KOLPA-408777 format. One record per residue (C-alpha): y, z, x; residue in three letters. Coordinates in Angstrom, 1 decimal. Each point is the difference from the previous one (the first is absolute). Layout:
% residues N
<drenro><py>Y</py><pz>Z</pz><px>X</px><rest>Ala</rest></drenro>
...
END
This chain:
% residues 237
<drenro><py>-122.0</py><pz>28.2</pz><px>28.0</px><rest>Met</rest></drenro>
<drenro><py>0.7</py><pz>0.2</pz><px>-4.1</px><rest>Pro</rest></drenro>
<drenro><py>-3.8</py><pz>0.9</pz><px>-0.7</px><rest>Glu</rest></drenro>
<drenro><py>-2.6</py><pz>-2.3</pz><px>-2.2</px><rest>Thr</rest></drenro>
<drenro><py>-2.9</py><pz>0.8</pz><px>-2.2</px><rest>Asp</rest></drenro>
<drenro><py>-3.4</py><pz>-1.6</pz><px>2.0</px><rest>Pro</rest></drenro>
<drenro><py>-1.1</py><pz>-3.3</pz><px>-0.3</px><rest>Pro</rest></drenro>
<drenro><py>-2.9</py><pz>0.3</pz><px>-3.1</px><rest>Asn</rest></drenro>
<drenro><py>-3.8</py><pz>0.3</pz><px>1.6</px><rest>Pro</rest></drenro>
<drenro><py>-1.1</py><pz>-3.7</pz><px>-0.3</px><rest>Pro</rest></drenro>
<drenro><py>-2.9</py><pz>-0.6</pz><px>-2.4</px><rest>Met</rest></drenro>
<drenro><py>-3.2</py><pz>0.2</pz><px>0.2</px><rest>Met</rest></drenro>
<drenro><py>-1.8</py><pz>-3.5</pz><px>0.1</px><rest>Pro</rest></drenro>
<drenro><py>-2.2</py><pz>-0.5</pz><px>-3.1</px><rest>Arg</rest></drenro>
<drenro><py>-3.2</py><pz>0.0</pz><px>0.8</px><rest>Pro</rest></drenro>
<drenro><py>-2.0</py><pz>-3.3</pz><px>0.0</px><rest>Val</rest></drenro>
<drenro><py>-3.2</py><pz>-0.1</pz><px>-2.4</px><rest>Pro</rest></drenro>
<drenro><py>-2.8</py><pz>-1.6</pz><px>2.2</px><rest>Thr</rest></drenro>
<drenro><py>-3.7</py><pz>-1.2</pz><px>-2.2</px><rest>Ala</rest></drenro>
<drenro><py>-1.6</py><pz>3.3</pz><px>1.0</px><rest>Gln</rest></drenro>
<drenro><py>2.9</py><pz>1.9</pz><px>-1.5</px><rest>Arg</rest></drenro>
<drenro><py>1.7</py><pz>-2.2</pz><px>-1.8</px><rest>Pro</rest></drenro>
<drenro><py>1.8</py><pz>2.8</pz><px>-2.7</px><rest>Leu</rest></drenro>
<drenro><py>1.4</py><pz>1.2</pz><px>3.3</px><rest>Leu</rest></drenro>
<drenro><py>4.4</py><pz>0.9</pz><px>-0.3</px><rest>Gly</rest></drenro>
<drenro><py>-1.4</py><pz>0.8</pz><px>-4.0</px><rest>Gln</rest></drenro>
<drenro><py>1.2</py><pz>3.0</pz><px>-1.8</px><rest>Thr</rest></drenro>
<drenro><py>-2.4</py><pz>-0.1</pz><px>-3.2</px><rest>Val</rest></drenro>
<drenro><py>1.2</py><pz>2.9</pz><px>-2.6</px><rest>Leu</rest></drenro>
<drenro><py>-3.0</py><pz>1.1</pz><px>-1.7</px><rest>Leu</rest></drenro>
<drenro><py>0.1</py><pz>1.3</pz><px>-3.6</px><rest>Val</rest></drenro>
<drenro><py>-3.0</py><pz>2.2</pz><px>-0.9</px><rest>Glu</rest></drenro>
<drenro><py>-0.8</py><pz>3.1</pz><px>-0.8</px><rest>Asp</rest></drenro>
<drenro><py>-3.8</py><pz>0.1</pz><px>0.6</px><rest>Ser</rest></drenro>
<drenro><py>-0.6</py><pz>1.1</pz><px>3.6</px><rest>Arg</rest></drenro>
<drenro><py>-3.6</py><pz>-1.7</pz><px>0.0</px><rest>Tyr</rest></drenro>
<drenro><py>2.0</py><pz>-4.1</pz><px>-1.1</px><rest>Ala</rest></drenro>
<drenro><py>2.5</py><pz>1.6</pz><px>2.8</px><rest>Ser</rest></drenro>
<drenro><py>-2.0</py><pz>0.2</pz><px>2.8</px><rest>Glu</rest></drenro>
<drenro><py>-1.5</py><pz>-3.0</pz><px>-1.0</px><rest>Ala</rest></drenro>
<drenro><py>3.2</py><pz>-1.9</pz><px>0.6</px><rest>Val</rest></drenro>
<drenro><py>1.1</py><pz>2.4</pz><px>3.2</px><rest>Arg</rest></drenro>
<drenro><py>-2.8</py><pz>-1.7</pz><px>1.9</px><rest>Leu</rest></drenro>
<drenro><py>0.3</py><pz>-3.1</pz><px>-0.8</px><rest>Leu</rest></drenro>
<drenro><py>3.7</py><pz>-0.5</pz><px>0.1</px><rest>Ala</rest></drenro>
<drenro><py>0.3</py><pz>1.3</pz><px>3.5</px><rest>Leu</rest></drenro>
<drenro><py>-2.9</py><pz>-1.9</pz><px>0.9</px><rest>Arg</rest></drenro>
<drenro><py>2.0</py><pz>-2.4</pz><px>-0.8</px><rest>Ser</rest></drenro>
<drenro><py>3.1</py><pz>0.8</pz><px>2.2</px><rest>Gly</rest></drenro>
<drenro><py>2.6</py><pz>1.4</pz><px>-2.2</px><rest>Ala</rest></drenro>
<drenro><py>1.2</py><pz>3.9</pz><px>-1.0</px><rest>Arg</rest></drenro>
<drenro><py>-0.7</py><pz>1.3</pz><px>-2.8</px><rest>Ile</rest></drenro>
<drenro><py>1.8</py><pz>2.4</pz><px>-2.5</px><rest>Arg</rest></drenro>
<drenro><py>-1.6</py><pz>1.9</pz><px>-2.9</px><rest>Arg</rest></drenro>
<drenro><py>1.6</py><pz>0.9</pz><px>-2.8</px><rest>Ala</rest></drenro>
<drenro><py>-2.0</py><pz>2.0</pz><px>-3.3</px><rest>Asp</rest></drenro>
<drenro><py>2.3</py><pz>-0.2</pz><px>-3.0</px><rest>Cys</rest></drenro>
<drenro><py>2.7</py><pz>-2.2</pz><px>-1.0</px><rest>Val</rest></drenro>
<drenro><py>2.9</py><pz>1.9</pz><px>1.0</px><rest>Ala</rest></drenro>
<drenro><py>-2.2</py><pz>0.8</pz><px>3.7</px><rest>Ser</rest></drenro>
<drenro><py>0.8</py><pz>-3.7</pz><px>-0.4</px><rest>Ala</rest></drenro>
<drenro><py>3.5</py><pz>-0.6</pz><px>-0.6</px><rest>Glu</rest></drenro>
<drenro><py>1.1</py><pz>3.3</pz><px>3.0</px><rest>Arg</rest></drenro>
<drenro><py>-1.8</py><pz>-2.7</pz><px>2.3</px><rest>His</rest></drenro>
<drenro><py>1.8</py><pz>-2.6</pz><px>-0.6</px><rest>Leu</rest></drenro>
<drenro><py>3.0</py><pz>1.9</pz><px>-0.3</px><rest>Gly</rest></drenro>
<drenro><py>-0.3</py><pz>0.2</pz><px>3.6</px><rest>Thr</rest></drenro>
<drenro><py>-2.4</py><pz>-3.9</pz><px>1.7</px><rest>Tyr</rest></drenro>
<drenro><py>-0.4</py><pz>-3.2</pz><px>-1.4</px><rest>Arg</rest></drenro>
<drenro><py>-3.2</py><pz>-0.9</pz><px>-0.4</px><rest>Ala</rest></drenro>
<drenro><py>-1.2</py><pz>-3.5</pz><px>0.2</px><rest>Gly</rest></drenro>
<drenro><py>-3.7</py><pz>0.4</pz><px>-1.5</px><rest>Ile</rest></drenro>
<drenro><py>-0.2</py><pz>2.8</pz><px>-3.1</px><rest>Ala</rest></drenro>
<drenro><py>-2.9</py><pz>0.4</pz><px>-1.4</px><rest>Ile</rest></drenro>
<drenro><py>-0.1</py><pz>1.4</pz><px>-3.5</px><rest>Val</rest></drenro>
<drenro><py>-2.8</py><pz>2.2</pz><px>-1.6</px><rest>Asp</rest></drenro>
<drenro><py>0.4</py><pz>-0.9</pz><px>-3.6</px><rest>Leu</rest></drenro>
<drenro><py>-0.8</py><pz>3.6</pz><px>-1.0</px><rest>Gly</rest></drenro>
<drenro><py>2.3</py><pz>2.9</pz><px>1.2</px><rest>Leu</rest></drenro>
<drenro><py>0.0</py><pz>3.4</pz><px>-1.6</px><rest>Pro</rest></drenro>
<drenro><py>4.0</py><pz>0.4</pz><px>-0.4</px><rest>Asp</rest></drenro>
<drenro><py>0.6</py><pz>-3.8</pz><px>-1.1</px><rest>Gly</rest></drenro>
<drenro><py>-1.1</py><pz>-3.4</pz><px>-1.1</px><rest>Asp</rest></drenro>
<drenro><py>-0.7</py><pz>-2.2</pz><px>3.5</px><rest>Gly</rest></drenro>
<drenro><py>0.7</py><pz>-3.0</pz><px>-1.9</px><rest>Leu</rest></drenro>
<drenro><py>4.1</py><pz>1.3</pz><px>-0.4</px><rest>Thr</rest></drenro>
<drenro><py>0.1</py><pz>0.5</pz><px>3.9</px><rest>Leu</rest></drenro>
<drenro><py>-1.8</py><pz>-3.3</pz><px>0.3</px><rest>Ile</rest></drenro>
<drenro><py>3.1</py><pz>-1.0</pz><px>-1.7</px><rest>Arg</rest></drenro>
<drenro><py>2.4</py><pz>1.4</pz><px>1.5</px><rest>Thr</rest></drenro>
<drenro><py>-1.1</py><pz>-1.3</pz><px>3.7</px><rest>Leu</rest></drenro>
<drenro><py>-0.4</py><pz>-3.2</pz><px>-1.2</px><rest>Ala</rest></drenro>
<drenro><py>4.0</py><pz>0.3</pz><px>-1.1</px><rest>Asn</rest></drenro>
<drenro><py>1.2</py><pz>1.1</pz><px>3.2</px><rest>Ala</rest></drenro>
<drenro><py>3.1</py><pz>-0.6</pz><px>2.0</px><rest>Lys</rest></drenro>
<drenro><py>-2.8</py><pz>0.3</pz><px>2.9</px><rest>Gln</rest></drenro>
<drenro><py>-3.1</py><pz>-0.8</pz><px>-2.1</px><rest>Arg</rest></drenro>
<drenro><py>-3.4</py><pz>0.3</pz><px>2.8</px><rest>Pro</rest></drenro>
<drenro><py>-1.3</py><pz>-3.8</pz><px>1.0</px><rest>Ala</rest></drenro>
<drenro><py>-3.3</py><pz>1.1</pz><px>-1.5</px><rest>Ala</rest></drenro>
<drenro><py>-0.2</py><pz>2.0</pz><px>-2.7</px><rest>Leu</rest></drenro>
<drenro><py>-3.8</py><pz>0.9</pz><px>-1.6</px><rest>Leu</rest></drenro>
<drenro><py>-1.2</py><pz>2.1</pz><px>-3.0</px><rest>Ala</rest></drenro>
<drenro><py>-3.1</py><pz>2.0</pz><px>0.6</px><rest>Thr</rest></drenro>
<drenro><py>-2.6</py><pz>1.9</pz><px>-2.6</px><rest>Ser</rest></drenro>
<drenro><py>-2.9</py><pz>1.4</pz><px>-1.0</px><rest>Gly</rest></drenro>
<drenro><py>-0.7</py><pz>-1.9</pz><px>-3.3</px><rest>Gln</rest></drenro>
<drenro><py>-1.9</py><pz>-3.0</pz><px>-0.6</px><rest>Ala</rest></drenro>
<drenro><py>2.5</py><pz>-3.2</pz><px>1.8</px><rest>Arg</rest></drenro>
<drenro><py>-0.4</py><pz>-1.6</pz><px>-3.8</px><rest>Ala</rest></drenro>
<drenro><py>1.1</py><pz>2.9</pz><px>-1.3</px><rest>Asp</rest></drenro>
<drenro><py>3.9</py><pz>0.1</pz><px>2.3</px><rest>Val</rest></drenro>
<drenro><py>0.3</py><pz>-3.1</pz><px>2.3</px><rest>Glu</rest></drenro>
<drenro><py>2.1</py><pz>-1.9</pz><px>-2.7</px><rest>Ala</rest></drenro>
<drenro><py>2.8</py><pz>2.5</pz><px>-1.1</px><rest>Glu</rest></drenro>
<drenro><py>0.0</py><pz>1.8</pz><px>4.2</px><rest>Ala</rest></drenro>
<drenro><py>1.3</py><pz>-4.1</pz><px>0.3</px><rest>Met</rest></drenro>
<drenro><py>1.6</py><pz>-0.6</pz><px>-2.7</px><rest>Ala</rest></drenro>
<drenro><py>2.5</py><pz>3.5</pz><px>0.9</px><rest>Ala</rest></drenro>
<drenro><py>0.5</py><pz>-1.9</pz><px>3.5</px><rest>Gly</rest></drenro>
<drenro><py>-2.9</py><pz>0.8</pz><px>2.4</px><rest>Ala</rest></drenro>
<drenro><py>-0.9</py><pz>-3.0</pz><px>2.2</px><rest>Asp</rest></drenro>
<drenro><py>-3.8</py><pz>0.9</pz><px>0.0</px><rest>Gly</rest></drenro>
<drenro><py>-2.5</py><pz>2.5</pz><px>-0.9</px><rest>Phe</rest></drenro>
<drenro><py>-2.6</py><pz>2.1</pz><px>2.5</px><rest>Leu</rest></drenro>
<drenro><py>-2.6</py><pz>1.6</pz><px>-2.4</px><rest>Ala</rest></drenro>
<drenro><py>-2.1</py><pz>2.0</pz><px>1.1</px><rest>Lys</rest></drenro>
<drenro><py>-2.0</py><pz>1.5</pz><px>2.1</px><rest>Pro</rest></drenro>
<drenro><py>2.7</py><pz>-1.6</pz><px>2.6</px><rest>Ile</rest></drenro>
<drenro><py>-2.8</py><pz>-0.3</pz><px>3.3</px><rest>Glu</rest></drenro>
<drenro><py>0.0</py><pz>-3.2</pz><px>1.1</px><rest>Ser</rest></drenro>
<drenro><py>2.5</py><pz>-0.7</pz><px>3.0</px><rest>Leu</rest></drenro>
<drenro><py>0.0</py><pz>-3.9</pz><px>-0.2</px><rest>Ala</rest></drenro>
<drenro><py>1.0</py><pz>0.4</pz><px>-3.9</px><rest>Ala</rest></drenro>
<drenro><py>2.7</py><pz>3.0</pz><px>0.5</px><rest>Phe</rest></drenro>
<drenro><py>2.0</py><pz>-2.1</pz><px>2.7</px><rest>Gln</rest></drenro>
<drenro><py>-0.4</py><pz>-4.0</pz><px>-2.4</px><rest>Gln</rest></drenro>
<drenro><py>1.9</py><pz>1.7</pz><px>-1.9</px><rest>Ala</rest></drenro>
<drenro><py>2.5</py><pz>1.3</pz><px>1.6</px><rest>Ile</rest></drenro>
<drenro><py>0.9</py><pz>-2.7</pz><px>2.0</px><rest>Leu</rest></drenro>
<drenro><py>0.1</py><pz>-2.9</pz><px>-2.4</px><rest>Lys</rest></drenro>
<drenro><py>2.7</py><pz>2.2</pz><px>-1.6</px><rest>His</rest></drenro>
<drenro><py>1.6</py><pz>0.4</pz><px>3.4</px><rest>Leu</rest></drenro>
<drenro><py>2.9</py><pz>-2.5</pz><px>1.4</px><rest>Pro</rest></drenro>
<drenro><py>-1.5</py><pz>-2.6</pz><px>2.5</px><rest>Ala</rest></drenro>
<drenro><py>1.7</py><pz>1.3</pz><px>3.3</px><rest>Glu</rest></drenro>
<drenro><py>-1.8</py><pz>4.0</pz><px>-0.5</px><rest>Glu</rest></drenro>
<drenro><py>-3.3</py><pz>-2.6</pz><px>0.3</px><rest>His</rest></drenro>
<drenro><py>-2.5</py><pz>0.6</pz><px>3.5</px><rest>Pro</rest></drenro>
<drenro><py>0.4</py><pz>-3.5</pz><px>1.3</px><rest>Arg</rest></drenro>
<drenro><py>-3.1</py><pz>-2.0</pz><px>0.4</px><rest>Gly</rest></drenro>
<drenro><py>-3.1</py><pz>-0.4</pz><px>-1.1</px><rest>Pro</rest></drenro>
<drenro><py>-0.8</py><pz>3.6</pz><px>-1.5</px><rest>Arg</rest></drenro>
<drenro><py>-4.4</py><pz>1.3</pz><px>-0.7</px><rest>Ala</rest></drenro>
<drenro><py>0.1</py><pz>1.2</pz><px>-3.7</px><rest>Met</rest></drenro>
<drenro><py>-1.6</py><pz>3.6</pz><px>1.4</px><rest>Pro</rest></drenro>
<drenro><py>-4.1</py><pz>1.0</pz><px>-2.4</px><rest>Gly</rest></drenro>
<drenro><py>1.2</py><pz>4.3</pz><px>0.2</px><rest>Asp</rest></drenro>
<drenro><py>0.1</py><pz>2.1</pz><px>-2.8</px><rest>Thr</rest></drenro>
<drenro><py>1.3</py><pz>3.7</pz><px>0.3</px><rest>Val</rest></drenro>
<drenro><py>-1.7</py><pz>3.1</pz><px>-1.2</px><rest>Glu</rest></drenro>
<drenro><py>2.2</py><pz>2.8</pz><px>-0.4</px><rest>Pro</rest></drenro>
<drenro><py>-0.7</py><pz>3.6</pz><px>1.4</px><rest>Asp</rest></drenro>
<drenro><py>-1.9</py><pz>1.5</pz><px>-2.9</px><rest>Pro</rest></drenro>
<drenro><py>2.1</py><pz>3.7</pz><px>-0.1</px><rest>Leu</rest></drenro>
<drenro><py>3.1</py><pz>-2.4</pz><px>-1.5</px><rest>Ala</rest></drenro>
<drenro><py>-2.7</py><pz>0.1</pz><px>-2.6</px><rest>Leu</rest></drenro>
<drenro><py>-0.5</py><pz>3.1</pz><px>-0.8</px><rest>Ser</rest></drenro>
<drenro><py>3.9</py><pz>0.7</pz><px>0.6</px><rest>Glu</rest></drenro>
<drenro><py>0.1</py><pz>-2.5</pz><px>-3.3</px><rest>Asp</rest></drenro>
<drenro><py>-1.9</py><pz>2.2</pz><px>-2.1</px><rest>Leu</rest></drenro>
<drenro><py>1.5</py><pz>2.9</pz><px>0.8</px><rest>Val</rest></drenro>
<drenro><py>3.5</py><pz>-1.0</pz><px>-0.5</px><rest>Tyr</rest></drenro>
<drenro><py>-1.8</py><pz>-2.0</pz><px>-3.3</px><rest>Ala</rest></drenro>
<drenro><py>-1.1</py><pz>3.4</pz><px>-0.7</px><rest>Glu</rest></drenro>
<drenro><py>3.4</py><pz>1.8</pz><px>0.6</px><rest>Arg</rest></drenro>
<drenro><py>1.9</py><pz>-2.8</pz><px>-2.2</px><rest>Met</rest></drenro>
<drenro><py>-2.1</py><pz>1.6</pz><px>-3.2</px><rest>Leu</rest></drenro>
<drenro><py>2.0</py><pz>3.1</pz><px>0.3</px><rest>Gly</rest></drenro>
<drenro><py>3.4</py><pz>-1.9</pz><px>-0.5</px><rest>Asp</rest></drenro>
<drenro><py>0.8</py><pz>-0.4</pz><px>-3.5</px><rest>Asp</rest></drenro>
<drenro><py>2.6</py><pz>-2.8</pz><px>0.6</px><rest>Ser</rest></drenro>
<drenro><py>-2.6</py><pz>-2.1</pz><px>1.5</px><rest>Ile</rest></drenro>
<drenro><py>-2.3</py><pz>-1.4</pz><px>-3.4</px><rest>Ala</rest></drenro>
<drenro><py>-4.1</py><pz>-0.3</pz><px>1.4</px><rest>Pro</rest></drenro>
<drenro><py>-0.3</py><pz>-3.7</pz><px>-1.1</px><rest>Ser</rest></drenro>
<drenro><py>1.6</py><pz>0.0</pz><px>2.4</px><rest>Tyr</rest></drenro>
<drenro><py>-2.2</py><pz>2.0</pz><px>2.6</px><rest>Val</rest></drenro>
<drenro><py>-2.4</py><pz>-1.7</pz><px>-1.9</px><rest>Ala</rest></drenro>
<drenro><py>1.3</py><pz>-2.9</pz><px>1.7</px><rest>Asn</rest></drenro>
<drenro><py>0.2</py><pz>1.2</pz><px>3.4</px><rest>Phe</rest></drenro>
<drenro><py>-3.6</py><pz>0.7</pz><px>0.1</px><rest>Leu</rest></drenro>
<drenro><py>-0.8</py><pz>-4.1</pz><px>-1.2</px><rest>Ala</rest></drenro>
<drenro><py>2.0</py><pz>-1.4</pz><px>2.8</px><rest>Gly</rest></drenro>
<drenro><py>-1.4</py><pz>2.6</pz><px>2.8</px><rest>Leu</rest></drenro>
<drenro><py>-3.3</py><pz>-1.0</pz><px>-1.8</px><rest>Ala</rest></drenro>
<drenro><py>0.6</py><pz>-3.5</pz><px>0.6</px><rest>Arg</rest></drenro>
<drenro><py>2.2</py><pz>0.8</pz><px>3.3</px><rest>Thr</rest></drenro>
<drenro><py>-3.8</py><pz>1.7</pz><px>1.5</px><rest>Lys</rest></drenro>
<drenro><py>-2.1</py><pz>-3.0</pz><px>-1.8</px><rest>Asn</rest></drenro>
<drenro><py>-1.8</py><pz>2.3</pz><px>-1.9</px><rest>Asp</rest></drenro>
<drenro><py>-1.5</py><pz>-0.9</pz><px>-3.1</px><rest>Ala</rest></drenro>
<drenro><py>-1.2</py><pz>2.7</pz><px>-1.3</px><rest>Asp</rest></drenro>
<drenro><py>3.3</py><pz>2.2</pz><px>0.3</px><rest>Phe</rest></drenro>
<drenro><py>1.6</py><pz>-3.1</pz><px>-1.5</px><rest>Leu</rest></drenro>
<drenro><py>-2.3</py><pz>-0.5</pz><px>-2.9</px><rest>Ala</rest></drenro>
<drenro><py>1.1</py><pz>4.2</pz><px>-0.6</px><rest>Glu</rest></drenro>
<drenro><py>3.8</py><pz>0.0</pz><px>0.3</px><rest>Thr</rest></drenro>
<drenro><py>0.1</py><pz>-3.4</pz><px>-2.2</px><rest>Lys</rest></drenro>
<drenro><py>-2.2</py><pz>2.2</pz><px>-2.7</px><rest>Thr</rest></drenro>
<drenro><py>2.8</py><pz>2.8</pz><px>-0.1</px><rest>Leu</rest></drenro>
<drenro><py>3.3</py><pz>-2.4</pz><px>0.5</px><rest>Ala</rest></drenro>
<drenro><py>-1.5</py><pz>-1.7</pz><px>-3.2</px><rest>Ala</rest></drenro>
<drenro><py>-1.4</py><pz>2.6</pz><px>-2.2</px><rest>Ser</rest></drenro>
<drenro><py>2.2</py><pz>1.0</pz><px>-2.5</px><rest>Asn</rest></drenro>
<drenro><py>-0.9</py><pz>4.4</pz><px>0.5</px><rest>Ile</rest></drenro>
<drenro><py>3.5</py><pz>1.3</pz><px>-0.9</px><rest>Glu</rest></drenro>
<drenro><py>0.2</py><pz>1.9</pz><px>3.8</px><rest>Asp</rest></drenro>
<drenro><py>-1.8</py><pz>-1.2</pz><px>2.9</px><rest>Leu</rest></drenro>
<drenro><py>0.5</py><pz>2.6</pz><px>2.1</px><rest>Arg</rest></drenro>
<drenro><py>-3.7</py><pz>2.2</pz><px>-0.1</px><rest>Pro</rest></drenro>
<drenro><py>-1.8</py><pz>-3.2</pz><px>0.5</px><rest>Gln</rest></drenro>
<drenro><py>2.4</py><pz>-0.7</pz><px>3.0</px><rest>Leu</rest></drenro>
<drenro><py>0.0</py><pz>2.9</pz><px>1.8</px><rest>Arg</rest></drenro>
<drenro><py>-4.2</py><pz>0.2</pz><px>-0.5</px><rest>Ala</rest></drenro>
<drenro><py>0.0</py><pz>-3.9</pz><px>1.4</px><rest>Leu</rest></drenro>
<drenro><py>2.3</py><pz>1.1</pz><px>2.6</px><rest>Ile</rest></drenro>
<drenro><py>-2.1</py><pz>2.9</pz><px>0.5</px><rest>Ala</rest></drenro>
<drenro><py>-3.5</py><pz>-1.8</pz><px>1.1</px><rest>Arg</rest></drenro>
<drenro><py>1.3</py><pz>-2.6</pz><px>1.2</px><rest>Arg</rest></drenro>
<drenro><py>1.9</py><pz>3.1</pz><px>2.6</px><rest>Leu</rest></drenro>
<drenro><py>-3.4</py><pz>1.2</pz><px>0.4</px><rest>Gly</rest></drenro>
<drenro><py>-2.1</py><pz>-2.8</pz><px>1.0</px><rest>Ala</rest></drenro>
<drenro><py>2.0</py><pz>-0.5</pz><px>2.6</px><rest>Arg</rest></drenro>
<drenro><py>-0.3</py><pz>3.7</pz><px>1.3</px><rest>Lys</rest></drenro>
<drenro><py>-3.9</py><pz>-1.2</pz><px>-0.2</px><rest>Val</rest></drenro>
<drenro><py>0.6</py><pz>-3.3</pz><px>1.6</px><rest>Val</rest></drenro>
END
């Protein structure tokens, strides 16, 4: 008898979303270089039933997009190797466009939301991203109706708090970026401002915003001193 190819294995059915896990079966691609902010979104996605993949820069995001289709993409506007707005434009015009394409930023919402929406984002998640209900609603309203959970759904009042260790890792990462001549000190200042906003730390935010807006020719010494103080305070705690 002639040899025949084995039959293709049956495709696994897509998990059905539930009221408790309304994003079950979805894959979220998070493009975010902050470990602390990423940890918050990871917790929210897992609590919602979604798989999550993280890219920490534009180049990494492009590699991810070359291997699978993300139904949901959340893109930080500030990335170390490129502009989040450009990536949003690319995704918005892709043949396999994410069903929900959201921008996020640690900058003030009034300063960046309109530009993100003009680039093609469906919505904007302002940092800190900590409310489970707000996270789920921001995504669900852009998904097709057939991908919503059936029946009434109570809005969860839960919030998440990332592991403090991720905050220390971000401070070390910022210090390392200051040694990279290809990364502008102003980017590091804005990264720290976003970190402060994500942590809801008003004093830290005021310090970083002052440095980001200053006319100092080289911010590196001041930024290193600020990072050292923050790391020192965390060791004391």
